[in-house]
Structure formats: C-alpha cells, structure tokens
MINU-33660 format. One record per atom (N, C-alpha, C): y, x, z; residue in three letters. Coordinates in steps of 0.001 Angstrom, whole numbers, plus 500000, padded with zeros to 6 digits. Each point is the difference from the previous one (the first is absolute). Last residue first. Layout:
BEGIN
YXZALA ...
***
This chain:
BEGIN
499775524974510895UNK 498485500122500516UNK 499358500113498918UNK 504689499923499567UNK 499776500575501444UNK 498590499946500332UNK 501266497235496127UNK 500343501945499909UNK 499744500521501041UNK 499221495505500110UNK 499374500819499216UNK 499904501190500118UNK 503369497594502226UNK 498672499955500736UNK 498924500426499228UNK 504139499386497835UNK 500074501060500966UNK 498674500381500911UNK 500354496226496760UNK 499884501252499296UNK 500345501344501071UNK 500687495519501479UNK 498277500291499600UNK 499881501162499526UNK 504219498706501437UNK 499298500323500867UNK 498818500173499667UNK 503154498867496693UNK 500272501453500459UNK 498802500264501235UNK 499769495735498232UNK 499601501253498877UNK 500231501026500430UNK 501831496185502535UNK 498530500236500132UNK 499347501067499041UNK 504623498494499991UNK 499643500654501334UNK 498362500354499815UNK 502530498046496260UNK 501159500516500774UNK 499283501026500927UNK 497223496933497679UNK 500663501024498931UNK 500998500857500398UNK 497795496585503197UNK 498792501054499124UNK 500750500958499516UNK 502273496222501254UNK 499552501250501066UNK 499018501012499669UNK 501499496543496883UNK 500928500589499919UNK 499922500861501535UNK 496583497112499245UNK 500165500771498832UNK 500843500895500105UNK 499163496884503599UNK 498818501235499674UNK 500230500544498810UNK 502952496320500954UNK 500067500897501112UNK 498981501160499792UNK 500694496499496353UNK 501329500238500998UNK 499883501083501187UNK 495971498572497355UNK 501364500180499053UNK 501230500595500789UNK 496166498629502444UNK 499352501182499345UNK 501142500279498949UNK 500877496464502662UNK 499628501123501021UNK 499584501130498906UNK 501284495776498236UNK 501221500553500287UNK 499509501595501154UNK 496252497297497970UNK 500920500408499356UNK 501075500700500254UNK 497088497566503158UNK 499462501525499473UNK 500776500290498874UNK 501765495914502138UNK 499755500890500784UNK 499450501485499434UNK 500858496188497463UNK 501319500204500638UNK 500300501093501207UNK 495907497867497563UNK 500672501100499058UNK 501451500632500986UNK 495445497050501970UNK 501572499768499743UNK 500506501508499213UNK 494952497183499898UNK 501019501043500595UNK 501118500052499595UNK 497191497041498888UNK 500231499655500800UNK 500977501285500633UNK 497381500130495719UNK 501174499308499780UNK 500794499512501687UNK 495769503415497908UNK 500675499347501566UNK 501391499165499676UNK 497835502048496349UNK 498787499753500927UNK 500567499303501193UNK 503340500829496603UNK 498714499032499601UNK 498964499911500885UNK 503705502456500875UNK 500586498771499603UNK 498800498983499293UNK 499263504498501484UNK 499882499046500910UNK 500910498762499891UNK 499352503314496609UNK 498958499592500460UNK 499862499126500917UNK 504038502179498978UNK 499424499192498509UNK 498727499399500635UNK 502136502805503049UNK 500164498800499911UNK 499758499067498859UNK 498441504439500291UNK 499408498975501170UNK 500448498802499956UNK 501456503435496522UNK 498643499251500055UNK 499476498987501044UNK 504435501994500056UNK 499731499285499030UNK 498473499792499838UNK 502098502044503992UNK 501085498580499517UNK 499619499756498546UNK 497372503568504127UNK 500198499387498615UNK 501315498821500005UNK 500145504492502818UNK 499190498816500409UNK 500400499076498488UNK 499150505678502474UNK 501093498920499123UNK 499130498325500167UNK 498783504004501890UNK 500817499856500637UNK 500836499026499307UNK 495924501994498102UNK 499539499508501695UNK 501147499324500519UNK 500961502555496278UNK 499244498927499364UNK 499509498949501208UNK 501999503949500572UNK 501165499168499592UNK 499295498976499750UNK 497269503675501241UNK 500887499368500609UNK 500653498949500217UNK 497882501965496279UNK 498742499545500903UNK 501100499233501432UNK 502108503011496791UNK 499779498504499555UNK 499311499173500748UNK 500212504696501301UNK 501310499070500274UNK 499937498555499491UNK 496608503053499225UNK 499990499387501735UNK 501047499039499991UNK 499514502557495841UNK 499064498583500054UNK 500179499228501395UNK 502560503915499028UNK 500616498865499394UNK 499186498800500313UNK 498494504497501606UNK 501380499251500597UNK 500156498885499712UNK 495123501894499649UNK 500842500003498988UNK 501750499189501129UNK 495168500675500979UNK 501029501054500603UNK 501251499819499052UNK 495788495943501604UNK 500885501251498978UNK 500891500686500188UNK 497128497032502961UNK 499521499804498714UNK 500510500713498655UNK 501142500402504892UNK 498221499976499742UNK 499604499885498849UNK 504675499476501262UNK 499638501873499870UNK 498391499867499856UNK 502364495803500920UNK 499659500238498574UNK 499517501360499578UNK 501507498369504578UNK 498652499613499515UNK 499550500202498593UNK 504652500951501615UNK 499016500428501021UNK 498908499830499223UNK 503104497333498375UNK 500430501346499896UNK 498942501088500542UNK 499270495530501007UNK 499364500111498567UNK 500392501637499807UNK 502059497976504079UNK 498591500022500072UNK 499324500732498589UNK 504472498841500145UNK 499690501193500476UNK 498738500233500148UNK 501116495896497904UNK 500782501351499263UNK 499567501047500464UNK 498979496156502323UNK 499247500196499027UNK 500237501085499225UNK 503180498975503584UNK 498847500536500433UNK 498487500034498741UNK 504425498099498887UNK 500271501436500265UNK 498754500604500587UNK 499857495735498745UNK 499973500636499022UNK 500458501552500404UNK 500379496481503389UNK 498256500360499247UNK 499987500583498814UNK 504232499528502005UNK 499198500600501177UNK 498720500193499291UNK 503379497012497454UNK 500304501622500374UNK 498639501149500753UNK 499877494957499485UNK 500524500523498671UNK 500451501355499655UNK 499195497629504588UNK 498559500526498884UNK 500213500578498894UNK 504108498409502348UNK 499119501471500783UNK 498721500183499255UNK 502363496191498727UNK 500561501317499710UNK 499518501343500417UNK 498232495713500852UNK 499710500014498971UNK 500730501359499544UNK 500292498281504045UNK 499081500543500006UNK 499501500361498446UNK 504599498280500844UNK 499616501176500726UNK 498794500683500112UNK 501180495748497682UNK 500869501141499626UNK 499324501248500797UNK 498968495170499630UNK 499084500839500609UNK 500651501448499083UNK 502677496419499102UNK 499392499527501158UNK 499147500931500567UNK 501908500949495710UNK 500698500169501128UNK 499457499672501233UNK 497163499088496331UNK 500433501162500437UNK 500897500131500953UNK 499461495773498861UNK 498803500374500351UNK 499991501526500258UNK 503932498162497343UNK 500007499998501723UNK 498709500462500753UNK 500418499873495309UNK 500362501206500536UNK 500433499973501404UNK 498308496950496251UNK 499010500278501292UNK 500670501169500664UNK 501687498986495754UNK 499707498718500654UNK 499447500060501118UNK 500492504015497767UNK 501497499534500327UNK 499963498502500615UNK 496052501837497967UNK 500071500800501523UNK 501575499445500369UNK 498621498189495621UNK 499167499982500891UNK 500337500275501553UNK 502276501774496249UNK 500259498633500331UNK 499086499373501092UNK 499183504590498478UNK 500958499731500698UNK 501029498698500295UNK 495837500477497687UNK 499832500422501104UNK 501048500049500885UNK 500839499259495580UNK 499062498885500418UNK 499872500298501748UNK 501832503612497423UNK 500797498845499744UNK 499310499005500895UNK 497424503062499180UNK 500497500336501180UNK 501305499122500054UNK 497363499662496131UNK 499066499638501209UNK 500670500431501221UNK 502283501381495895UNK 500018498126500430UNK 499139499456501133UNK 499917504876498847UNK 501624499685500334UNK 499774498389500218UNK 495817502091498129UNK 500257500118501395UNK 502050499502500699UNK 498742499564495454UNK 499138498906500962UNK 500288500438501147UNK 501735503389497432UNK 500610498508499816UNK 499260498964500854UNK 498180504299499674UNK 501316500194501042UNK 500813498600499917UNK 495836500365497273UNK 499446499710501201UNK 501781500134501148UNK 498853500727494825UNK 500782498557500620UNK 500069499783501314UNK 498073503733497580UNK 501079500009499536UNK 500756498672500751UNK 495336500986500750UNK 500843501145500503UNK 501535499063499448UNK 496221497658499065UNK 499869500459501107UNK 500712501012500625UNK 500449497917495850UNK 500027499033500872UNK 499723500514501276UNK 500425502932496263UNK 501160499210500067UNK 499898499180500920UNK 495893502119499156UNK 500907500900500835UNK 501475499394500012UNK 495525498985497634UNK 500891499183500929UNK 500885500342500686UNK 497704502629496885UNK 500259498859499307UNK 500634498804500919UNK 498400504093501566UNK 501868500319499530UNK 499791498579499195UNK 495840500516502135UNK 500982500141500799UNK 501517499883499653UNK 496089501309497079UNK 499962498599500487UNK 501223499452500877UNK 499607504740499018UNK 500280498990498800UNK 499954498669500277UNK 498266502728503295UNK 501334500326499937UNK 500825498913499054UNK 495229498080501701UNK 500673501420499577UNK 501715500373500053UNK 496876496675503285UNK 500699500136498827UNK 500467501460499597UNK 497972498697504456UNK 498828500168498981UNK 500891500057498096UNK 502571499642504211UNK 498961500949500457UNK 499365500586498624UNK 502347495974500589UNK 500796501124499676UNK 499295501254500047UNK 497739496201501337UNK 500356499778498591UNK 500945501549499539UNK 499023499466504535UNK 498867500134499201UNK 500091500211498534UNK 503682498359502684UNK 499847501548500473UNK 498688500382499074UNK 501011495466500159UNK 500863500767499075UNK 499610501485500389UNK 497730497214502729UNK 499575499771498451UNK 500918500970499147UNK 501346499577504553UNK 498961500889499553UNK 499324499997498897UNK 503742497333500951UNK 500516501035499971UNK 498645501136499920UNK 498935495560499951UNK 500855499938498579UNK 500597501945500204UNK 497805497584503478UNK 498643500323499055UNK 500929500239498774UNK 502810499037503829UNK 499042501298500416UNK 499175500311498512UNK 502556495924499780UNK 500649501336500010UNK 499498501062500121UNK 497349495827500124UNK 500595500399498794UNK 500819501120500097UNK 496149499487503120UNK 501066499178500019UNK 500631500831498843UNK 495628501451501546UNK 500555499156498992UNK 500921499065499922UNK 499106502890503487UNK 499777501008498612UNK 500074498978498815UNK 500401497923504484UNK 501018501016499571UNK 500026500907499036UNK 496342496759501155UNK 500817499441499542UNK 501517501041499707UNK 495993502054501358UNK 499862499270498925UNK 501303499240499375UNK 499849501530504492UNK 500130501285498939UNK 499835499427498849UNK 499180496790503297UNK 501363500213500002UNK 500136501180498988UNK 495670498872500768UNK 500782498879499214UNK 501561500296499740UNK 497320502681502874UNK 499756500088498745UNK 500819499033499016UNK 500638500283504771UNK 500476500723499109UNK 499587500243498598UNK 499802494838502605UNK 499185501538499920UNK 500926500857499401UNK 502741495760501700UNK 499014500641499198UNK 499181500935500127UNK 502419496285503209UNK 499992501472499811UNK 498778500262498956UNK 502685495445501241UNK 498691500352499750UNK 500237501429499842UNK 503594497020500891UNK 499316499625501251UNK 498418500890499637UNK 504157499603497110UNK 499049499207499664UNK 499144499795500859UNK 503352503045500883UNK 500659498766499562UNK 499058499107499835UNK 500185504652501339UNK 498961499045500728UNK 500751498665499698UNK 500077505448498232UNK 500966498669499695UNK 498804498726500660UNK 498676504752499838UNK 500658499819501362UNK 500777498676499783UNK 497493502003496120UNK 499250499880501111UNK 500820499290501487UNK 502067500413495490UNK 498986499200500274UNK 498902499835500956UNK 503433503520499581UNK 500772498172500559UNK 498670499331499745UNK 498781504255499445UNK 500641499699501303UNK 500706498701500234UNK 498686501212495764UNK 498678499939500683UNK 500426499713501587UNK 503195501172496742UNK 499942498332499714UNK 498429499833500660UNK 502054504614500601UNK 501056498715500485UNK 499237498528499698UNK 497590504043498255UNK 499922499765501368UNK 501050498892500557UNK 500172500695495233UNK 498690499328500410UNK 500000500026501818UNK 503769502067498116UNK 499816498527499829UNK 498869499308500474UNK 500262504742500144UNK 500738499268500988UNK 500038498442500019UNK 497806502591496603UNK 499421499868500904UNK 500468499451501255UNK 502187500722495566UNK 499082499274500394UNK 499221499578501450UNK 503178503809498116UNK 500587498665500078UNK 498973498975500509UNK 499192505032499478UNK 500168499501501387UNK 500664498242500064UNK 498864502564495889UNK 498982499460500521UNK 500241499686501352UNK 503225501798497359UNK 499465498738499667UNK 498895499301500766UNK 501607504530500825UNK 501047498803500457UNK 499711498720499654UNK 497436503558498576UNK 499648499677501115UNK 500919498952500919UNK 500786501575495521UNK 498710499296500190UNK 499687499602501331UNK 503457502712499158UNK 500406498795499584UNK 498928498923500255UNK 499106504915501320UNK 500656498866500593UNK 500572498773499718UNK 498254503479497111UNK 499107498814500421UNK 500318499365501125UNK 502287503980498156UNK 499895498276499211UNK 499120499461500368UNK 502048503720503286UNK 499213499805498806UNK 500191498743499618UNK 503838502547502098UNK 499123499397500334UNK 498979499400498954UNK 504182503538501615UNK 499505499478499125UNK 498729499199500743UNK 505309502441501183UNK 498463500133500173UNK 499579498896498875UNK 505127501470500897UNK 498807500944499306UNK 498601500044500307UNK 503651497188501922UNK 499086501026500626UNK 499562501089499253UNK 501613496370497565UNK 501083500471500677UNK 499755501327500806UNK 496382496829498430UNK 500611500958498698UNK 501213501085500410UNK 497550496878503120UNK 499568501023499828UNK 500820500967499034UNK 501889495578500442UNK 500104501105501153UNK 499275501143499744UNK 499210496539496898UNK 501336500597499989UNK 500404501200501192UNK 496139497423500300UNK 499731500964498990UNK 501188500649499578UNK 500206496300503091UNK 499422500987500556UNK 499564501487499005UNK 501970495780498700UNK 501052500822500967UNK 499229501108500281UNK 497308497305497836UNK 500657500666499080UNK 501110501009500418UNK 497107497182503013UNK 499229500752499494UNK 500817501175499031UNK 501903495992501788UNK 500373501266500959UNK 499240501135499398UNK 499466495989497642UNK 501509500447499863UNK 500001501455500915UNK 495958497338500009UNK 499961500955498610UNK 501703500405500139UNK 497342498547504408UNK 501175499797499135UNK 499662500920498816UNK 495659498017503501UNK 501251500850499523UNK 500743499655499030UNK 496604498122504007UNK 500183500096498801UNK 501146501064499665UNK 499004498254504305UNK 498526500797499694UNK 500281500505498309UNK 503471497013501899UNK 500219501528500703UNK 498668501044499651UNK 500133495553498372UNK 501368500451499455UNK 499804501325500221UNK 496868497281502312UNK 499655500233498467UNK 501003500995499315UNK 500625498206504434UNK 499310501026500095UNK 499724500636498433UNK 502771495938500347UNK 500608501184500418UNK 498935501345499895UNK 498087495785499246UNK 500958500348498797UNK 500852501170500231UNK 497252498184503840UNK 499284500427498689UNK 500568500985498939UNK 502430497651503361UNK 499210501301500598UNK 499457500358498787UNK 501762495543499091UNK 501035501622500354UNK 499317501179500126UNK 497089496123500664UNK 500514500423498465UNK 501019500961500017UNK 498214498788504200UNK 499362500435499698UNK 499885500745498247UNK 504433499138503409UNK 498601499484499887UNK 499244500794499007UNK 503600502819503450UNK 499785498812498683UNK 498675499392500148UNK 500975503176503298UNK 501159499040499907UNK 499871499058498776UNK 496669502916501811UNK 500600499709500906UNK 501039499261500178UNK 497413501409495856UNK 499510498810500724UNK 500975499665501422UNK 500134504452497391UNK 501045498575499603UNK 499746498668500556UNK 497231504286501225UNK 501299499924500471UNK 500834498780499689UNK 495932499940497802UNK 499412499971501534UNK 501595500297500735UNK 499626500916495513UNK 499998498501500278UNK 500010499879501147UNK 499851504365498849UNK 501448499314499831UNK 499761498573500710UNK 496371502723499141UNK 500626500148501484UNK 501351499075499917UNK 497602499604496124UNK 499337499874500963UNK 500553500094501278UNK 501837501433496128UNK 500052499120499969UNK 499161499096501195UNK 499604504735499065UNK 501406499883500491UNK 499950498033499918UNK 496164502285498485UNK 500234499998501417UNK 501268499627500201UNK 498975500135495594UNK 499152499178500881UNK 500098499723501320UNK 502047503233496727UNK 500631498337499851UNK 499090498975500784UNK 499018504432500342UNK 501401499929500791UNK 500069498439499779UNK 496347501614497870UNK 499460500273501252UNK 501549499280500966UNK 499984500780495080UNK 499375498890500493UNK 499763499672501278UNK 501607503967498764UNK 501185499386499657UNK 499391498524500208UNK 496703503476500264UNK 501381500363501265UNK 500905498750499772UNK 496655500525496797UNK 499432499377500936UNK 501413500047501313UNK 500965502049495870UNK 499898498445499907UNK 499361499384501244UNK 500295504380500023UNK 501201499776500097UNK 500104498243499865UNK 495851502508499314UNK 500572499949501296UNK 501431499501500392UNK 498370500710495210UNK 499113499004500830UNK 500410499594501646UNK 501849503409497159UNK 500842498842499698UNK 499141498844500936UNK 498150504048500342UNK 501144500209500826UNK 501004498759499777UNK 496246501221497973UNK 499488499533501028UNK 501158499700500627UNK 500641499478494938UNK 499515501077500801UNK 499586499446501352UNK 501456498586494399UNK 499447499305501537UNK 499673501731500593UNK 504260498966496947UNK 498518500444499832UNK 499382500031501192UNK 503550496448497864UNK 499747501137501215UNK 498730500514499983UNK 501655496125497500UNK 500687501170499436UNK 499873501223500753UNK 498353495741501504UNK 499464500505498643UNK 500288500925499184UNK 502741498058503609UNK 498603500497500595UNK 499000500332499071UNK 503960497955498860UNK 500280501563500456UNK 498903500377500561UNK 499880495591497995UNK 500221500992499121UNK 500245501794500573UNK 499120496254502624UNK 499102500106499834UNK 500449501373498719UNK 503257498306502077UNK 499411500744500974UNK 498583500146499497UNK 502857497192497166UNK 500651501139500056UNK 499092501004500831UNK 498871495629500395UNK 499720500570498729UNK 500496501331499827UNK 501075497278503835UNK 498508500404499879UNK 499569500595498976UNK 504372498462500198UNK 499955500989501220UNK 498346500439499811UNK 501376496338497197UNK 500738501342499684UNK 499498501178500919UNK 498256495454500973UNK 499728500651499216UNK 500704501286499303UNK 502180498009503685UNK 498557500035500185UNK 499043500898499024UNK 504031497916498999UNK 500704501214500658UNK 498276500568500666UNK 499977495611497677UNK 500693501098498961UNK 499835501537500957UNK 499507496033502097UNK 498546500329499586UNK 500307501043499084UNK 503805498123501804UNK 499270500546501180UNK 498691500593499520UNK 502901497339496989UNK 500675501628500255UNK 498909500774501324UNK 498833495490498790UNK 499744500962499039UNK 500334501326500421UNK 501496496400502930UNK 498494500356500099UNK 499748501133498932UNK 504428498613499617UNK 499627500654501246UNK 498701500308500456UNK 500637497099496448UNK 500802501220499472UNK 499971500903501171UNK 499074495475501296UNK 499068500551499128UNK 500221501342499329UNK 502966497791502816UNK 499050500511500689UNK 498888500453499177UNK 504961500578498850UNK 499280498954500005UNK 498451500593500804UNK 504840501584501453UNK 499027500720498902UNK 498650499052499841UNK 505882499646501603UNK 498243499899500405UNK 499274500473499050UNK 505651498913501533UNK 499340500566499472UNK 498573499868500579UNK 503824497648501110UNK 498931499479499643UNK 499100500935499124UNK 503472501439504369UNK 500043499866498258UNK 498701499094500006UNK 502388501305504445UNK 499440498604499624UNK 499935500041498828UNK 500895503740502017UNK 500758499646499377UNK 500032498589499875UNK 496548502776502075UNK 501202499775500670UNK 501367499376499539UNK 495801500762496942UNK 500026498947501176UNK 501170500062500982UNK 500319502939496889UNK 500180498948499188UNK 499718499008501016UNK 499327504205501394UNK 501633500052499768UNK 499889498502499456UNK 496066501861500116UNK 500175500046501506UNK 501559499090499810UNK 498325501606495942UNK 499279498874500587UNK 500390499713501199UNK 501525503793498322UNK 500998498822499410UNK 499117498655500407UNK 497912504184501683UNK 501558499652500629UNK 500658498853499443UNK 496184501797497285UNK 499912499325501400UNK 500582499414501072UNK 501236502751496230UNK 499722498108499462UNK 499379499423501221UNK 500860504792500284UNK 501484498944499828UNK 499843498626499522UNK 495846503310500092UNK 500972499613501446UNK 500903499155500394UNK 498474501399495585UNK 499034499090500693UNK 500558499542501545UNK 502503503381497275UNK 500290498539499555UNK 499069498947500717UNK 501917504584502205UNK 498873499670499101UNK 500038498580499863UNK 502700502606502872UNK 500578499378498810UNK 499077499920499093UNK 499025501724504160UNK 500608498416500286UNK 500415499613498823UNK 497783504109499647UNK 498958498848500422UNK 500748498544500192UNK 502350504494499541UNK 499310499425498448UNK 499027498648500103UNK 502265501930504095UNK 500938499292499062UNK 499421499629498717UNK 497685502216503165UNK 500013498855500593UNK 500987499194498713UNK 499212504626499365UNK 498632498952499449UNK 500157498790500612UNK 503659502984500730UNK 499741499624498726UNK 498807499419499607UNK 500626501141504187UNK 500849499385499950UNK 499979499007498568UNK 497399503950501592UNK 499686498518500540UNK 500790499038499353UNK 501556504553499167UNK 498832499431499383UNK 499394498744500306UNK 
***
C-alpha cells in the first residue's frame, strides 16, 4: 500500500518537472524560465490557493468545532516555525533559517491530497472544513518567518520594533495576496467563483508544473549548498516533521474526536510547503537559498511522510 502511494507520487508530473529542472542544470542545458514569467506564476499560485481555501471555508456550516479546528491549525502554523527557527540558526544564516522554518510551519497541499487518499484506503473520512483549515495554515507560517527574519537580520545595524515588523510582514505583497484571496474567495458566491474557475482551478496543475520546473532549475544551480549542509539538513527534514506529526497526533484529540480529522492535522503539522512558501519567499526574502529549503521539503520530507510518517501518525491516533 505504501509502495503504491510512493509510486503514484514519484510519477506525479509536477514532481517530475522539478527533477527535470535539476537534471537540466546538471546537463548544463540553457533551459530557463524568464524572470518576469517566474514572478507571475508565483503570484498566481498564491492567489489560487488562497481563493480556493476561501471558497471551501464559505461552503462549510459554521460550528464551534470548526472554530476550534481553525484556531488549532493556526496555532500549529505559528508555533512550529518559531521553535524550528532557533534550531536552524545553529547551522544556517537568518534568511535560510526563516525560509526553512516558514516552509515547515506551513503545509503541503500535495501531501494533504495524498493523506486524503490514505484515509479512503483505510475506510476513514475527514470533515470538509479541513480543506479550509489547510488553507488557513498557509499564511501564518509565512508571516512568522518574515517577522523572524526582519527581527534578527542585523545587516542594517538597526533593529525595527515589533509593530513595524508585523505591519511590514502583513503588507508584504505575497502575504497580502494569499490572505486577500482567502477573504475574497470567502465572500464570492458559488456562481461568481464559477466565472473564474478555469483560471483558479483548471490551470493550477499546469502552472504548478512550470513553477516546480523553475524551482528545479534554481535548486539544481545551488545543489552544492544542500550537499555541503547535508547531514544537518537531512536530519532536520526527517526528525522535525516526525516530532511535529507525533505531537499533533496526540494533541489533536483535544479538538476533535474524528480520527480522519486528527490524522489530517498530524499530516499537515508534519508536512512542509514547497508551493506557497517558495512562491512567497522568492518575492519576500530573495536572499534565502531555495537550494536548501526546497529539496528538504520536496525530496526528503514529502517521501518520508507518504511512506513512513502516515502509518505512524495513524497508529498513534488509533491507539490513543
């Protein structure tokens, strides 16, 4: 079963395009995505993720349980990048530490989809509002990551006050776009959303493939950075998600009794974003090295979760 999940995801076109980008660099090809096009695709992905999350939230019947789930998810997305940042600072600079922390505090939509498939195989189900919870967990980690970078970056010799840092983070273009899109998606009616569905839904996988091709090219150029820091990055990319997933698998019982919901919380806590965060970091923190945080999230954490992590998290939930 786990082998089939792994095989399905290893043959996912988006992942293969990422590998194609890495291969192109290793073969010294002149393949590249124009800078302006790359930035547009990054903005599009943030817009689409936010809008669809808002639509899911709008279609959910509001209950106290949904509110607690949303707050719990946001709490996870805020707590993980904070403690991860200080662990990462033992090895990496402030920009890479903030970017990696944001990636591991945020969530992976592809891992979410894989987790949903895993639940179906186990004849379990999750509630529909968990899709909205996933979307709500995207932005907080990005905000926290940017705040941490701005606060601890001493390059200009001046430490900005927290209020100014928070305001700057919230008004950063990438963060504002995903939060604004979430609100707009929530406010838009189903018929209004249908009018732009071809753009927000039908084109998403194609743009995602091109985006990951670009990220593969960028990562391939800086693959040496990941290899030089490989032992620390590799251990972090396996151990931290495993710890996060196990803790949340236990703690989620305080919020919901639904096994499927608890499993999704654990998987989201263990996952690392390689779509929303790289797209945001590319704009907000250009000094961060995607040759570190992207391979960690996509090449290590993702396959670990779908092969070993998910059965562990479900076992913890089942026996507690």
